[in-house]
Structure formats: C-alpha cells, structure tokens
N, C-alpha and C positions, 0 to 999 in steps of 0.2 A: 717322593725322594727317599724317605726313610726305608721304604720297601726295597728299592733298588740297592741301597747300601747293605741291607740285610742279605739279599740274595747274592750280591757280589762277594761279601765276606765268606758266605758258605761255599761259593765256587772256589775261592782262593784256598780255603781250608781243605776242601776235597782234592784240589790239585796238589797241594803240599803233601797230604796223606798218601796219595798215589805215588808221588815222586819218592817219598821216604820208603814206601813199600818196595818199589822197584830197585832201590839202592840198598836193600836189606838193612835198613835202619828202623827196626821194629819199635824201639823205645820212643824215638821221635814221632813215628807214625801214631802210636797210642797217645802220646801227649797232644799231638795235633787233633786227633779225633776227640779227645776230652775237651779241648778248647772249643771245638765245633759243637759238642753237646751242651757246653755252658752257654754258648751264643744262642742256640735254639731254646734252651730252658729260660734264659733271661728275656728273650724276645716274647715267648709265649706267656710267661707268667708275670712279667714286669718286675720280678724280684732280682736284685743284683747283689753281688758280693759286697758292694759299698753299703747298701742298706743293712745287710747282716752285720758288717763290721761296726757300723754306727750304733746298732742296737747293743752289741757286745760291749762297746766302749761305755755307753750310758749305764749299762748294768754294772760293770766293774767300777765305774766312778761312784755310783750311788752306794755300792757295797763298801767301798773304801771310805766314803764319808761317814757311813754308819759305824764302821769299825773305829775310826778315829774319835768319833763322839763317845763310844763306849770306853775306849782307852783313856781319854781325857777325864771322863767322869770317874773312872776307877782310880786314876792318879789323884784327882781332887779329894776323893774319899780317903785315900791313904794319907795325904798331906794333912787333912783335918784331924785324923786320928793321931798323927805324930805331934801335932800342935797341942792336942788335949792331954797328952802324956806328961 
C-alpha cells in the first residue's frame, strides 16, 4: 500500500510540473519539482525534514540550558563578591 501511495504522489507531482510548464509558470514548476525531489529523497533514505527539525531543536535546547547555567553561575559569583565587600 505504501508503494502505491509513493508512486501516486510522484505521478501527481509530475502532472503538476507539466501543467505549470505548459502555462509558463516556471517558478511553480521548479517548486513542484523540488517537492518531488524531496519526496524521492525521503523515501529512499528514510530521513525527513521532521527528524532534522527535531535534532536542531534538541541541539538549541541543550545549548540554551548550558548558556543559562553559565549566566546563573556568573551572577552568583558576582553577588557573592558584592556581599563580601
């Protein structure tokens, strides 16, 4: 069933690209072809944009946590210095 859905989506993408080409809408034709390339890439490799997005969010989240720890420790050190004065 999954194979038919894959082939059907590629046929639709091809038909749309041909329609856009015949109507001189080259920007939409290129966009449609890029969507088709993405479908083929994600089907063959198993990697999706969602997986990439999740990896980026986890990376940004861990960096933000590390940054806030550094800022808090810097503020704690300054407040201790002010108390000692």
